[in-house]
Phi, psi and omega in degrees: 000317178301319177293314176299324177295319181301309175303316179293318178295317177298325180282344179092000180281355181219135176281158179294340180285313182297319184296316178300312181297320177301318182294321179298310182297316180296317180297320179295313184294321179307313180296326193245342188237353184258140177258124180276130180249126176282143178267108179243170185306316184294323181289317182298318170306315178293321175300319177300313186292320182292319179305312188286320176296319189251004179057043176278153171286165192292319182283327172301322180292319176301320178299313181298314181304312180294320182291323174298314179303311174300318184299325178292323177298311181299318178300319183296334180266357184076029178243165177250152178243135174244128173274125178262115179204147179258007188260117185302315184290323176294318180292325179292312178297317182299314179296320179294331176274006175095009180269152169284143180227141178235118175267115189285350175289347183274003181238132185287000000 
């Protein structure tokens, strides 16, 4: 998120005021709404399978494996998980794996 905000700020598509507000909101959400997933052998093994199945880059495969892990936890609680990503390949793979996807580039 920080990287995306910095790129948009640098390109001029986001003002410094809006970038600061978005950072504040993201950091608040990060503390209260995000699940931190440790990278263990099982997650790496799943990431390798996902990379092979969907032709993903390594870090994207780790992101998707972690999202799927959290998704299973959410389903057990009767909740839905939405993966937020601006990467078309990652989004396509996530959709194929049954995740909801939100692309921030689709919002002005």
